[in-house]
C-alpha positions as CSV (number, residue, x, y, z in Angstrom):
1,X,122.8,130.2,67.5
2,X,122.0,126.1,66.2
3,X,118.3,124.8,65.0
4,X,117.8,122.2,68.2
5,X,117.2,118.6,67.0
6,X,113.6,117.1,66.7
7,X,113.8,114.8,69.3
8,X,114.6,118.0,71.8
9,X,112.2,120.7,70.2
10,X,109.4,117.7,70.8
11,X,110.6,118.0,73.9
12,X,110.7,120.7,74.8
13,X,106.7,121.2,73.5
14,X,106.1,118.9,75.8
15,X,107.5,120.0,78.6
16,X,105.8,123.5,77.9
17,X,103.0,122.3,77.3
18,X,102.9,120.5,80.6
19,X,104.6,123.0,82.6
20,X,101.7,124.6,84.7
21,X,100.6,121.1,85.5
22,X,103.7,119.4,86.5
23,X,104.9,122.9,88.5
24,X,102.2,122.2,90.8
25,X,102.7,118.7,91.4
26,X,106.8,119.6,92.0
27,X,108.1,117.3,89.5
28,X,109.6,117.9,85.8
29,X,109.4,115.6,82.6
30,X,113.0,114.3,80.5
31,X,112.7,112.3,77.3
32,X,114.7,108.7,77.9
33,X,116.0,106.3,75.1
34,X,113.6,103.3,76.8
35,X,110.0,102.1,75.9
36,X,108.8,102.2,79.4
37,X,107.4,105.2,81.1
38,X,108.4,105.8,84.4
39,X,108.7,107.7,87.6
40,X,111.8,109.0,89.3
41,X,111.0,109.6,93.3
42,X,114.4,110.8,93.8
43,X,114.7,113.5,91.2
44,X,110.8,113.5,91.1
45,X,110.9,113.4,87.2
46,X,108.6,111.9,84.9
47,X,110.5,109.6,82.3
48,X,109.2,110.1,78.8
49,X,110.0,107.1,76.0
50,X,111.2,109.2,73.3
51,X,109.4,106.9,71.0
52,X,106.5,107.6,72.5
53,X,106.8,111.8,72.0
54,X,107.9,110.7,68.2
55,X,105.4,108.3,67.1
56,X,102.3,109.4,69.2
57,X,103.3,113.2,69.7
58,X,103.1,115.4,72.2
59,X,99.7,116.2,72.4
60,X,99.3,112.2,73.2
61,X,102.2,112.4,76.1
62,X,100.2,115.4,77.2
63,X,97.6,114.1,77.8
64,X,99.2,110.9,80.0
65,X,101.4,113.3,81.8
66,X,97.9,115.1,82.7
67,X,96.5,112.4,83.5
68,X,99.3,110.7,85.6
69,X,99.2,114.2,88.1
70,X,95.8,114.1,88.3
71,X,96.4,111.4,90.1
72,X,99.2,112.5,92.3
73,X,96.8,115.4,93.0
74,X,93.3,113.6,94.5
75,X,93.9,109.7,94.4
76,X,93.7,108.1,97.6
77,X,92.0,104.9,97.4
78,X,95.0,103.0,98.7
79,X,95.9,104.8,101.4
80,X,92.6,104.6,103.6
81,X,90.2,101.3,104.8
82,X,88.1,101.0,101.6
83,X,86.1,98.3,103.3
84,X,85.4,96.6,100.4
85,X,85.1,92.8,100.6
86,X,86.8,90.8,97.5
87,X,88.4,87.8,96.8
88,X,91.2,89.4,95.3
89,X,93.1,92.5,96.3
90,X,95.3,92.4,93.0
91,X,91.7,92.6,91.5
92,X,90.3,94.6,93.4
93,X,92.8,97.1,93.1
94,X,92.6,96.7,89.0
95,X,88.5,97.4,89.3
96,X,89.3,101.0,91.6
97,X,92.0,102.4,89.4
98,X,89.6,102.1,86.4
99,X,86.9,103.4,88.4
100,X,89.4,105.7,89.8
101,X,90.6,107.2,86.2
102,X,87.3,109.2,85.2
103,X,87.0,111.1,88.4
104,X,90.9,111.7,87.5
105,X,90.3,112.8,84.3
106,X,87.4,115.2,85.6
107,X,89.2,116.9,87.5
108,X,92.5,117.9,85.6
109,X,90.4,119.0,82.7
110,X,88.6,121.1,84.9
111,X,91.4,122.4,86.8
112,X,93.6,122.9,83.7
113,X,90.7,123.2,80.6
114,X,94.0,123.5,78.3
115,X,94.0,119.6,78.9
116,X,91.1,118.9,77.6
117,X,92.6,119.0,73.8
118,X,95.0,116.3,75.1
119,X,92.2,114.2,76.3
120,X,90.9,113.7,72.9
121,X,94.1,112.4,71.0
122,X,93.8,109.6,74.1
123,X,90.4,108.6,72.7
124,X,91.6,106.5,70.0
125,X,93.0,104.4,72.3
126,X,89.8,103.4,73.6
127,X,88.1,103.4,70.0
128,X,87.5,99.3,70.4
129,X,87.3,96.9,73.2
130,X,90.3,95.0,73.9
131,X,91.1,91.4,72.5
132,X,89.1,88.3,73.5
133,X,90.4,86.3,75.7
134,X,90.9,88.6,78.7
135,X,89.1,87.9,82.1
136,X,85.5,89.5,81.9
137,X,86.3,91.0,85.7
138,X,89.5,92.8,83.8
139,X,87.7,94.2,81.0
140,X,85.3,95.6,83.1
141,X,87.6,97.3,84.7
142,X,89.4,99.3,81.8
143,X,86.0,99.6,80.5
144,X,85.1,102.2,83.1
145,X,87.5,104.3,82.3
146,X,86.6,103.8,78.6
147,X,83.3,105.0,78.8
148,X,84.4,108.3,80.4
149,X,87.0,108.7,77.7
150,X,84.2,108.3,75.2
151,X,81.4,110.9,77.0
152,X,79.9,108.0,78.7
153,X,78.4,107.2,75.3
154,X,77.9,103.2,75.1
155,X,79.6,101.1,72.8
156,X,77.4,99.3,69.9
157,X,75.1,96.6,70.8
158,X,77.3,93.3,70.1
159,X,80.9,94.8,70.8
160,X,81.1,93.8,74.3
161,X,80.0,90.6,75.9
162,X,76.9,90.6,76.9
163,X,77.5,90.1,81.0
164,X,80.2,93.3,80.2
165,X,77.5,95.0,78.5
166,X,74.8,94.7,81.3
167,X,77.2,95.5,84.2
168,X,78.6,98.8,82.2
169,X,74.6,99.8,82.1
170,X,73.6,98.8,85.6
171,X,76.7,101.1,87.4
172,X,76.8,104.0,84.8
173,X,74.8,106.1,86.7
174,X,76.6,105.1,90.0
175,X,80.5,105.5,88.6
176,X,79.0,109.1,86.9
177,X,78.2,110.6,89.9
178,X,81.4,108.9,91.5
179,X,83.0,110.6,88.5
180,X,81.6,114.2,89.8
181,X,82.7,113.7,93.3
182,X,85.7,115.7,93.4
183,X,87.7,118.1,96.0
184,X,88.9,121.8,95.5
185,X,89.9,122.3,92.1
186,X,92.7,125.1,93.5
187,X,94.3,123.2,96.5
188,X,95.5,126.7,98.3
189,X,91.8,128.0,98.9
190,X,91.1,124.9,101.3
191,X,90.0,126.0,104.4
192,X,88.8,123.8,108.1
193,X,85.2,125.1,108.3
194,X,82.9,123.1,110.0
195,X,81.6,121.4,106.8
196,X,85.0,119.8,106.2
197,X,85.6,119.5,109.9
198,X,81.9,116.8,109.8
199,X,83.2,115.4,107.0
200,X,85.8,114.4,107.5
201,X,85.0,112.9,111.0
202,X,82.3,110.9,109.5
203,X,84.1,109.6,106.5
204,X,87.7,109.1,108.1
205,X,87.9,108.2,111.5
206,X,87.2,104.9,111.1
207,X,89.4,104.6,107.8
208,X,92.3,106.3,109.0
209,X,92.9,104.0,112.6
210,X,92.7,105.7,116.1
211,X,90.8,109.2,114.9
212,X,92.5,111.8,112.2
213,X,95.7,112.3,112.2
214,X,97.0,115.9,113.3
215,X,99.1,116.1,110.1
216,X,96.7,116.4,107.8
217,X,96.1,119.8,106.3
218,X,92.6,121.2,105.2
219,X,93.4,120.1,101.8
220,X,94.5,116.6,102.3
221,X,91.0,116.6,104.7
222,X,89.7,117.4,101.3
223,X,91.1,115.1,99.4
224,X,90.5,112.3,101.6
225,X,86.8,112.7,102.2
226,X,86.0,112.7,98.5
227,X,87.6,109.6,98.0
228,X,85.6,108.1,100.8
229,X,82.1,109.3,99.5
230,X,84.0,107.6,96.4
231,X,84.7,104.2,97.6
232,X,81.4,104.2,99.5
233,X,79.4,104.5,96.5
234,X,82.0,101.6,94.7
235,X,81.0,99.4,97.5
236,X,76.8,100.1,97.7
237,X,76.3,99.8,93.7
238,X,79.3,98.6,91.8
239,X,81.2,95.5,93.6
240,X,78.6,93.4,93.4
241,X,78.3,93.3,89.8
242,X,82.3,92.9,89.1
243,X,82.1,90.3,91.9
244,X,79.7,88.4,89.2
245,X,82.0,88.5,86.5
246,X,85.0,87.4,88.7
247,X,82.8,84.4,89.6
248,X,81.4,83.6,86.2
249,X,84.8,84.1,84.7
250,X,86.0,81.2,87.2
251,X,83.8,78.9,86.5
252,X,84.7,79.4,83.2
253,X,88.0,78.7,83.5
254,X,87.7,75.8,86.2
255,X,85.1,74.1,84.0
256,X,87.7,74.0,81.0
257,X,90.6,73.0,83.2
258,X,88.6,69.9,84.4
259,X,87.5,69.3,81.0
260,X,91.5,69.3,80.1
261,X,92.2,67.0,83.1
262,X,93.9,70.1,85.2
263,X,92.5,68.8,88.6
264,X,95.6,67.8,90.1
265,X,97.0,71.6,88.7
266,X,94.1,73.0,89.8
267,X,94.5,72.1,93.1
268,X,97.8,72.4,93.6
269,X,97.3,76.3,93.0
270,X,94.1,76.2,95.3
271,X,96.4,74.9,98.0
272,X,98.9,77.9,97.4
273,X,102.1,74.9,96.2
274,X,102.7,77.1,93.0
275,X,106.1,76.2,90.8
276,X,107.1,78.5,88.2
277,X,106.5,75.7,85.9
278,X,103.0,75.3,87.1
279,X,102.0,78.8,87.0
280,X,103.1,79.0,83.4
281,X,101.1,76.1,82.5
282,X,97.8,77.5,84.1
283,X,98.5,81.0,82.9
284,X,98.7,79.2,79.5
285,X,95.2,78.2,80.3
286,X,93.3,81.3,80.9
287,X,92.5,83.0,77.2
288,X,91.9,79.9,75.8
289,X,89.2,79.0,78.1
290,X,87.7,83.0,78.2
291,X,87.3,81.8,74.2
292,X,86.9,77.9,74.2
293,X,83.6,78.4,77.3
294,X,81.8,81.9,76.0
295,X,79.3,80.5,79.2
296,X,79.3,79.7,82.7
297,X,78.6,75.7,83.1
298,X,75.1,75.0,84.7
299,X,75.6,72.0,86.6
300,X,79.2,72.5,88.0
301,X,80.3,75.6,90.0
302,X,83.8,75.6,92.1
303,X,84.1,74.5,95.6
304,X,85.9,76.8,98.4
305,X,89.0,75.6,97.5
306,X,88.8,75.5,93.7
307,X,87.9,78.8,93.9
308,X,90.8,79.7,95.5
309,X,92.8,78.1,93.3
310,X,91.2,79.6,90.0
311,X,91.1,83.3,91.5
312,X,95.1,82.9,91.9
313,X,95.2,81.7,88.1
314,X,93.7,85.3,87.6
315,X,96.0,87.0,89.4
316,X,99.0,85.1,88.0
317,X,97.5,85.6,84.6
318,X,97.5,89.4,85.4
319,X,101.0,89.5,87.0
320,X,102.4,88.0,83.4
321,X,100.5,90.6,81.5
322,X,102.2,93.0,83.3
323,X,105.5,92.3,83.7
324,X,106.9,95.6,85.0
325,X,105.6,96.9,88.5
326,X,103.6,99.5,88.3
327,X,103.8,101.8,91.3
328,X,102.4,105.4,92.4
329,X,103.3,108.7,92.0
330,X,104.2,109.4,95.3
331,X,100.4,109.4,96.8
332,X,98.7,107.4,93.2
333,X,98.5,104.1,91.7
334,X,97.3,104.1,88.2
335,X,98.4,101.2,86.8
336,X,96.8,99.7,83.6
337,X,96.2,96.4,81.9
338,X,97.4,97.9,78.5
339,X,99.5,95.3,77.9
340,X,96.6,92.8,78.0
341,X,95.6,93.6,74.2
342,X,95.3,96.3,72.0
343,X,93.4,99.5,72.4
344,X,92.9,99.0,76.3
345,X,93.9,102.1,77.6
346,X,97.3,104.8,77.3
347,X,100.4,104.5,78.4
348,X,101.2,104.0,81.9
349,X,103.8,105.1,84.3
350,X,105.9,102.8,86.1
351,X,108.0,104.1,89.2
352,X,111.9,104.1,88.6
353,X,113.1,101.6,91.4
354,X,116.4,100.7,92.9
355,X,118.4,98.6,90.8
356,X,117.2,95.0,91.4
357,X,119.6,93.1,93.2
358,X,120.4,89.8,92.0
359,X,123.1,87.4,94.4
360,X,125.9,86.1,92.6
361,X,124.8,83.2,90.5
362,X,127.7,80.9,91.5
363,X,126.0,81.3,94.9
364,X,122.6,80.4,94.0
365,X,124.0,77.5,92.1
366,X,126.7,76.3,95.1
367,X,123.3,76.9,97.3
368,X,120.9,74.4,95.0
369,X,123.9,71.8,94.3
370,X,124.3,71.3,98.1
371,X,120.7,71.0,98.2
372,X,120.6,68.2,95.4
373,X,123.3,66.6,96.7
374,X,122.8,66.7,100.5
375,X,119.7,64.8,99.1
376,X,121.1,62.5,96.2
377,X,120.1,59.4,97.3
378,X,123.5,57.3,97.1
379,X,124.5,59.7,99.4
380,X,122.0,60.5,102.2
381,X,120.1,57.3,102.6
382,X,119.3,56.9,106.4
383,X,117.7,54.3,108.0
384,X,114.1,54.5,109.7
385,X,112.1,52.0,111.4
386,X,108.2,50.8,111.1
387,X,108.6,48.4,109.5
388,X,107.8,44.2,109.4
389,X,111.0,42.9,107.7
390,X,114.6,45.2,107.3
391,X,118.2,44.6,107.9
392,X,118.3,46.1,111.5
393,X,116.1,45.6,114.4
394,X,114.9,49.0,116.0
395,X,116.2,48.6,119.9
396,X,113.0,51.1,121.4
397,X,110.7,48.7,119.5
398,X,112.3,45.7,120.6
399,X,112.2,47.1,124.4
400,X,108.4,47.5,123.6
401,X,107.8,44.5,122.3
402,X,107.4,42.4,125.0
403,X,104.7,44.7,126.2
404,X,102.6,45.0,123.2
405,X,103.4,42.0,121.3
406,X,101.0,43.4,118.6
407,X,104.3,46.2,117.8
408,X,105.8,43.3,115.8
409,X,105.3,44.8,112.3
410,X,107.4,47.7,113.9
411,X,110.4,46.2,114.9
412,X,112.5,46.3,111.9
413,X,114.9,49.5,110.1
414,X,115.7,50.0,106.5
415,X,117.4,52.3,104.8
416,X,115.3,54.7,102.9
417,X,115.8,57.1,100.3
418,X,115.6,60.6,101.1
419,X,112.4,62.9,99.6
420,X,112.1,66.6,98.4
421,X,112.0,68.8,101.6
422,X,108.1,69.5,103.2
423,X,109.3,72.6,104.4
424,X,108.2,75.8,103.7
425,X,110.0,79.3,104.7
426,X,109.1,82.3,106.2
427,X,111.6,85.8,106.2
428,X,110.8,89.3,108.8
429,X,113.4,91.4,107.8
430,X,113.8,94.8,110.3
431,X,113.3,97.9,108.1
432,X,113.4,100.7,110.2
433,X,116.1,103.4,109.8
434,X,119.1,101.7,111.6
435,X,119.0,99.1,109.0
436,X,120.2,102.1,106.7
437,X,123.5,101.5,105.0
438,X,125.3,98.6,105.0
439,X,123.0,96.6,106.9
440,X,119.9,97.0,104.4
441,X,122.4,96.0,101.6
442,X,123.7,92.6,103.5
443,X,119.7,92.4,103.8
444,X,118.7,92.6,100.8
445,X,121.1,90.5,98.8
446,X,120.5,87.6,101.6
447,X,117.1,88.0,101.2
448,X,117.4,87.5,97.4
449,X,119.4,84.7,97.7
450,X,117.3,83.5,99.5
451,X,114.3,83.6,97.4
452,X,116.1,82.7,94.1
453,X,117.4,79.4,96.0
454,X,114.5,78.5,97.1
455,X,112.7,78.9,94.2
456,X,115.1,77.1,92.3
457,X,114.0,74.4,94.4
458,X,110.5,74.6,94.6
459,X,110.0,75.1,98.0
460,X,107.8,77.7,99.2
461,X,108.5,80.8,101.1
462,X,106.8,83.9,101.9
463,X,108.7,87.3,102.3
464,X,107.8,90.3,104.8
465,X,109.6,92.9,105.9
466,X,108.0,95.4,109.2
467,X,108.2,98.7,110.6
468,X,105.0,99.6,112.8
469,X,103.2,96.7,110.8
470,X,104.1,94.0,108.6
471,X,105.2,95.0,105.0
472,X,104.6,92.2,102.0
473,X,106.8,91.9,99.4
474,X,106.4,88.0,98.5
475,X,103.4,85.8,99.0
476,X,103.5,82.2,99.3
477,X,101.6,81.8,95.5
478,X,103.9,84.2,94.4
479,X,107.2,83.8,91.6
480,X,110.4,85.1,90.9
481,X,109.1,87.5,88.6
482,X,110.9,90.4,87.2
483,X,107.9,92.5,89.2
484,X,108.3,90.6,92.5
485,X,112.3,91.1,92.0
486,X,111.8,94.7,91.9
487,X,109.3,94.5,94.8
488,X,112.1,92.8,97.0
489,X,114.7,95.6,95.6
490,X,112.4,98.2,97.0
491,X,113.1,97.3,100.9
492,X,115.8,99.4,101.2
493,X,113.4,102.3,100.5
494,X,111.4,101.2,103.4
495,X,114.5,102.5,106.0
496,X,114.7,106.0,104.8
497,X,110.8,106.5,104.3
498,X,111.1,106.9,100.1
499,X,109.5,103.6,99.0
500,X,106.7,104.9,96.5
501,X,103.3,104.1,98.2
502,X,105.5,102.2,101.0
503,X,104.8,102.1,104.8
504,X,107.4,104.4,105.4
505,X,107.7,104.7,109.4
506,X,111.6,103.7,109.9
507,X,111.0,105.1,113.5
508,X,109.1,102.5,114.2
509,X,109.9,98.4,114.8
510,X,107.1,96.5,116.4
511,X,108.8,93.4,116.8
512,X,106.4,91.5,118.6
513,X,103.0,92.2,117.2
514,X,104.4,92.1,113.6
515,X,106.2,88.9,114.3
516,X,103.2,87.2,116.1
517,X,100.7,88.0,112.6
518,X,103.4,86.4,110.8
519,X,103.5,83.6,112.4
520,X,100.3,83.0,112.4
521,X,100.5,83.5,108.1
522,X,103.2,80.8,108.1
523,X,101.3,78.4,110.4
524,X,98.4,78.5,107.8
525,X,100.7,76.6,105.2
526,X,100.4,73.0,105.4
527,X,104.4,72.2,105.0
528,X,105.4,69.7,107.6
529,X,108.6,72.0,108.8
530,X,107.9,75.4,108.9
531,X,110.9,78.1,109.5
532,X,110.2,81.4,110.7
533,X,113.8,83.6,110.7
534,X,113.7,86.9,111.8
535,X,116.6,89.4,110.7
536,X,117.0,92.7,113.1
537,X,119.8,95.0,114.2
538,X,117.9,96.5,117.0
539,X,115.7,95.9,120.0
540,X,112.1,96.9,119.7
541,X,111.2,100.4,119.5
542,X,107.4,100.3,119.0
543,X,104.7,102.6,118.0
544,X,102.3,100.1,119.6
545,X,104.6,97.5,121.8
546,X,107.4,97.4,123.9
547,X,110.0,94.3,124.8
548,X,107.5,92.0,127.0
549,X,105.1,91.9,123.3
550,X,108.1,90.6,122.3
551,X,108.7,88.2,124.9
552,X,105.4,86.8,124.7
553,X,105.4,86.7,120.8
554,X,108.1,84.4,121.2
555,X,107.3,82.3,124.0
556,X,103.8,81.9,122.6
557,X,105.5,80.1,119.0
558,X,107.9,78.2,121.0
559,X,105.1,77.1,122.8
560,X,102.9,75.8,120.4
561,X,105.9,73.8,118.5
562,X,104.4,74.2,115.1
563,X,107.3,76.5,113.4
564,X,111.1,76.7,113.9
565,X,111.7,80.2,115.0
566,X,115.3,81.6,114.5
567,X,116.8,85.2,115.1
568,X,119.4,86.7,113.1
569,X,121.0,89.6,114.7
570,X,122.4,91.5,111.8
571,X,125.8,93.5,112.3
572,X,127.6,94.3,115.5
573,X,125.8,94.7,118.6
574,X,123.2,92.5,118.4
575,X,124.1,90.0,120.9
576,X,120.4,91.6,122.8
577,X,118.7,89.1,120.0
578,X,119.9,85.7,122.2
579,X,117.7,87.7,124.7
580,X,114.7,87.3,123.1
581,X,115.1,84.4,120.6
582,X,116.1,81.3,122.0
583,X,117.5,79.7,119.2
584,X,119.4,82.7,117.5
585,X,123.1,83.9,115.9
586,X,123.7,87.4,117.4
587,X,126.5,89.9,115.9
588,X,126.5,88.3,112.1
589,X,129.1,90.6,110.0
590,X,127.2,92.5,106.7
591,X,129.6,90.7,105.0
592,X,128.9,87.1,106.3
593,X,124.7,87.8,106.3
594,X,124.3,85.8,103.1
595,X,126.2,83.1,103.4
596,X,124.7,82.6,106.8
597,X,121.5,82.9,105.6
598,X,122.2,80.0,103.1
599,X,123.6,77.9,105.8
600,X,120.0,78.1,107.3
601,X,118.2,77.7,103.8
602,X,120.1,74.2,104.1
603,X,119.2,73.2,107.3
604,X,115.5,73.9,106.6
605,X,115.8,71.2,103.8
606,X,117.8,68.5,106.1
607,X,120.8,69.1,104.6
608,X,123.9,68.9,107.0
609,X,125.8,71.6,107.4
610,X,129.5,70.9,109.2
611,X,130.2,73.1,112.2
612,X,126.2,75.4,110.9
613,X,125.0,74.4,114.2
614,X,127.6,75.2,117.1
615,X,126.7,78.6,117.1
616,X,123.1,78.4,116.8
617,X,121.6,79.0,120.5
618,X,119.2,76.0,121.6
């Protein structure tokens, strides 16, 4: 027998302390060398950094584990329709999480009384407010959790900005009531009695779609009902105060941007034309603006487009502050803003997603170079008509000149330089179960190639998957951050119903309704040329639709003529794609898919691709 090394002894202590709550949740604990807490959804393992065990102690780590397991048991706000109007889903999720944290803590401490001592160790993380320069709406979300950790004792006067202190005081009673809206402490003791059935029907029928799903057991109905009650309280008594803080933050930031001559950058952000360089510039403006403009201006308020851009900038700021994607432990979401400044909350758990797919750099370089060369003024100068002078006569204009003499100013043609393409690219990927294996690997590699190349060329793009509904992965206003790369990589989990917090309905592919909704998103972009590429390997097998719905969606898109719609059939046996999509490429071998979709990028940028159009049905 040998004395175990100190690090193994500490891990064993942590495992022993947390054994009860982890056993109930069906998860294990292991130590890792990396810096990030994570949750491996495949092995059902929480991975704890060894440096936190050594540096912060076993009790601290046990407290974080208890908090996260509490989310696992009772947090469902992302599962039901909350009905809370708010300009930003990202900021709203941060607020909902901060408001949910006290409820989670109260439940886990009541369920496992021994964990109370562990939470006492976490209190030091909330001893002082966060660093200056953080938007007040973000700090409000963090302070909602800090309130409960400090036993609802307000911070000393002057510690917090007056608007945050007022919002906390105004919502304190409601937040304490919410913290007491707890489901049963003993999961196995819940029965579907008349009271629970009535609560579920009243609180959940409209939030879960068409009636209550039959698969929900009494325990889950209890959890969802209490969550719905909490969301109702947030909507009626809390969210208005958070909205006031957001409006104030936007006014302060907007005033600073205008004072610094950033009107054009703000307009670009509002229009959704945010390149990586633009985002970095605007993100860097947020903290200085929060410090330089402590109060909103009294003579100016942002208009609708400016407000849209300002909210988007705050979202980018939050993304930059949280470069690692935070995803739920099976059923919860507990992202913290801990990287915004010191002492803003305990460590957060991220989900260990599959390895991030990165296309071969030479592939991205090759495509980017082809586009740039194709747009080279010396290689692709072309004639354009409509000029009063020039080097060639426009024959169509010459024939019209006799009947319309006033058109003489449009008689001549000139060689002009090509410009950067005014294009937008929408990619819609089938994520039904038939895409498993080589197909999803090929689709993932091609998708990442699209994102990498268009990002480099500063061409806007949007990427969604679909099953019975659209599954967003990349929106117009997002750049290819590590979090977005991780999100794209998680596509492959949807086809096996294993993506944490995902849609996970691989049995269905409602092509028609999903295509129609995606097309409506794409139409809203202001680009002149808008391309919609659908990647699929099978016909519709919908929960809500059939073949006819897909035919109608395609007909509407082609009739309106606002989008260039192309269908790609991935793999052998996808000839059916040509029956649905007038322009299509069927039976694309998995190994060739990245190259084929790369050709579509070139075509969307107006670069001739020899032979690429021969097999594209017209």
